[in-house]
C-alpha positions in Angstrom: 72.9 -57.4 -52.6 70.2 -55.4 -50.7 70.8 -53.5 -47.5 68.1 -52.3 -45.6 69.0 -49.9 -42.6 67.1 -50.6 -39.5 68.4 -48.0 -36.6 71.0 -45.5 -36.9 71.1 -44.2 -33.3 74.4 -44.2 -31.0 74.0 -45.6 -27.5 70.0 -44.7 -27.1 67.5 -44.9 -29.6 66.4 -41.1 -30.6 62.2 -40.6 -30.3 60.9 -43.4 -33.0 64.4 -44.6 -33.9 66.4 -47.5 -32.8 70.3 -48.3 -32.6 72.9 -49.9 -34.9 71.2 -52.8 -37.3 70.7 -53.5 -40.7 70.0 -56.3 -43.2 71.5 -57.9 -46.0 69.8 -60.0 -48.7 71.5 -62.0 -51.2 69.6 -64.6 -52.6 68.5 -67.2 -49.8 70.6 -65.5 -47.2 69.0 -62.6 -44.9 71.6 -61.6 -42.9 71.2 -59.3 -39.7 74.4 -57.6 -39.0 73.8 -55.9 -35.6 70.7 -55.9 -33.1 71.2 -52.9 -31.4 68.2 -51.5 -29.0 64.6 -51.2 -30.7 65.8 -52.9 -34.4 63.6 -55.6 -33.8 60.5 -53.6 -34.5 61.8 -52.2 -38.0 63.2 -55.5 -38.9 59.4 -56.8 -39.2 58.6 -54.6 -41.9 60.8 -56.2 -43.9 60.9 -59.9 -42.9 59.4 -62.6 -40.8 61.6 -63.1 -38.0 61.9 -66.6 -39.0 63.3 -66.1 -42.0 66.6 -64.9 -41.0 69.1 -67.2 -41.4 72.0 -65.6 -39.9 73.1 -62.5 -37.3 76.5 -61.3 -36.9 77.2 -58.7 -34.3 80.6 -56.7 -34.2 81.0 -56.0 -30.8 79.3 -56.4 -27.2 77.9 -53.3 -26.6 74.5 -53.2 -25.6 73.4 -50.6 -28.7 74.7 -53.4 -30.9 73.3 -56.6 -29.7 70.8 -55.9 -26.8 68.1 -56.8 -29.1 68.8 -60.5 -29.1 67.2 -60.8 -26.0 63.2 -60.2 -27.4 64.3 -61.8 -30.4 65.1 -65.1 -28.6 61.7 -64.8 -26.9 60.3 -64.2 -30.3 61.6 -67.7 -31.6 60.9 -69.3 -28.2 57.1 -68.2 -27.3 56.1 -65.7 -29.7 55.9 -67.4 -33.2 53.6 -70.1 -33.3 54.7 -73.1 -35.6 58.1 -71.4 -35.8 60.4 -74.3 -37.5 63.6 -72.3 -38.1 66.9 -72.0 -35.8 69.4 -69.0 -37.5 72.8 -68.8 -37.1 74.2 -66.3 -34.6 77.6 -65.3 -35.2 79.4 -63.4 -31.9 82.9 -62.0 -31.7 85.8 -63.8 -29.9 84.6 -64.1 -26.5 81.1 -62.9 -26.9 79.2 -66.1 -26.0 80.4 -65.9 -22.5 79.3 -62.1 -22.3 76.0 -63.1 -23.9 75.3 -65.6 -21.3 76.6 -63.3 -18.2 73.9 -60.8 -19.6 71.1 -63.3 -19.2 72.3 -64.9 -16.4 70.0 -63.4 -14.1 66.9 -64.2 -15.7 68.0 -67.1 -18.2 65.3 -70.2 -17.9 68.4 -72.6 -18.6 72.0 -72.4 -19.5 70.7 -73.0 -23.3 68.8 -69.8 -23.1 69.6 -68.9 -26.9 71.2 -72.2 -28.1 67.7 -73.4 -27.9 66.7 -71.5 -30.6 69.9 -70.4 -32.2 72.8 -72.0 -33.9 75.3 -69.8 -31.4 79.0 -69.6 -32.5 81.8 -67.3 -32.5 83.6 -65.7 -35.8 87.5 -65.3 -35.7 89.4 -62.3 -37.6 91.4 -63.5 -40.4 88.9 -66.1 -41.0 86.5 -65.4 -43.5 82.8 -66.9 -43.4 80.7 -67.9 -46.3 77.1 -67.5 -46.3 75.6 -68.4 -49.7 77.0 -66.0 -52.2 78.3 -63.8 -49.0 82.1 -63.9 -48.0 82.6 -61.8 -44.8 85.9 -60.6 -43.4 86.5 -59.3 -40.0 89.2 -56.9 -39.0 90.1 -55.7 -35.5 89.5 -51.9 -35.2 90.3 -49.3 -32.4 87.1 -49.4 -29.7 86.9 -49.2 -26.4 86.0 -53.1 -26.0 87.4 -55.9 -28.9 85.5 -54.4 -32.1 85.3 -56.2 -35.6 84.8 -54.1 -38.6 83.4 -56.0 -41.5 83.6 -56.3 -45.4 80.5 -58.3 -47.2 81.4 -59.5 -50.7 79.5 -60.6 -53.8 80.2 -59.2 -57.2 79.9 -55.7 -55.0 81.4 -54.6 -51.8 80.0 -53.6 -48.8 81.7 -52.5 -45.7 81.0 -51.7 -42.2 83.1 -49.3 -40.2 81.2 -51.0 -36.6 82.6 -48.5 -34.0 85.8 -46.8 -34.1 88.3 -44.3 -34.1 90.9 -44.0 -37.1 92.7 -46.8 -37.8 94.6 -48.7 -40.2 92.0 -51.8 -40.1 89.1 -49.2 -41.2 91.2 -48.5 -44.5 91.7 -52.1 -45.1 87.7 -52.8 -44.7 86.8 -49.8 -46.8 89.1 -50.1 -49.9 87.1 -49.9 -52.9 83.8 -50.9 -51.1 80.7 -50.0 -53.3 79.1 -48.7 -50.2 80.4 -47.8 -46.9 78.4 -47.8 -43.6 80.4 -45.7 -41.3 79.6 -45.4 -38.0 80.1 -41.9 -36.1 80.0 -41.0 -32.4 81.5 -37.9 -31.6 80.1 -35.4 -33.8 78.9 -33.1 -30.9 80.9 -29.6 -31.3 79.5 -28.7 -28.2 80.5 -31.4 -25.6 83.8 -32.4 -24.7 84.4 -35.9 -25.7 87.3 -38.6 -25.9 87.3 -39.4 -29.4 89.4 -42.7 -29.0 87.1 -44.6 -30.1 84.7 -43.2 -32.5 85.0 -41.2 -35.6 84.1 -37.8 -36.4 82.1 -37.1 -39.6 85.6 -35.4 -41.2 87.5 -38.4 -40.5 84.7 -40.9 -42.0 85.3 -38.3 -45.4 88.7 -38.8 -45.2 88.3 -42.8 -45.0 85.9 -42.8 -48.0 88.1 -40.6 -49.7 91.4 -42.7 -49.1 89.8 -45.9 -49.4 87.9 -44.5 -52.7 84.7 -45.9 -51.7 81.8 -45.2 -54.2 78.9 -44.1 -51.4 79.4 -43.1 -47.9 76.5 -43.5 -45.3 77.0 -42.1 -42.1 75.5 -43.9 -39.3 75.4 -44.3 -35.3 74.7 -40.9 -34.5 73.6 -39.5 -31.1 70.1 -38.0 -31.4 70.9 -34.7 -30.5 73.7 -34.4 -33.3 73.3 -32.0 -36.1 73.0 -34.0 -39.2 73.1 -31.4 -41.6 76.7 -30.6 -40.4 77.8 -33.7 -40.0 77.2 -34.6 -43.3 78.5 -31.2 -44.6 82.1 -32.1 -42.7 82.2 -35.3 -44.1 81.3 -33.8 -47.8 84.3 -31.1 -47.3 86.3 -34.0 -47.7 85.0 -36.8 -49.6 83.9 -35.6 -53.2 81.6 -38.4 -53.4 78.1 -39.4 -52.5 77.5 -38.5 -48.9 74.2 -39.5 -47.2 73.0 -40.0 -43.6 71.8 -43.7 -42.8 68.0 -43.8 -42.6 66.0 -46.2 -40.7 63.6 -48.0 -43.3 65.9 -47.0 -46.4 67.1 -49.8 -48.8 70.0 -49.9 -51.2 70.8 -52.2 -53.7 74.3 -52.7 -54.9 
């Protein structure tokens, strides 16, 4: 299983960066997990847009799905002789939200379904994509959100956006690689920590779940990255790194 990070910024892209998204490749499957603002540019460095077989969105916040709109235009108008229709899996209720977002400019009610096979996944019901087995666990965010585990002979875990909750530990348990989203690492800003993790909490999760490697992602552009890694590493004795756009990891 090969994982390529496409974007790591929280809420808005930092200079030259992109929001949340990563590419998972295994056999004939090319899976895009989250499609946040700006990731489409980096995605094209690693794959033809028509070669993506599947897309999964963790939750319907803009920084996790807004690049679906330019992706749609690329598939509809931008790719000559395109003969592809990637499968798009949205969280429960996501189809209605996606239609509402594009309602003011969509050419038709089939704006997305013309070029993508659109459906919703269900927590508690695993999704099989080739050799990949995906599971979705509800976590503790401002809107309904699902952490994701992706398993072959190895296990990849993705926290999505969440505060501390039992679901995160369930998803991360024994993961070889844990991509953990942060959102509250600014010591000079008063913030409600209800729906996001601090780096120290990510370290605790990694330690308690027995993960092999921890990648911190979804950081505000002005976040002190060195301090974030140090805070997590103070609790987790394993490998702690910042997820970096355009870096590839092999499991």
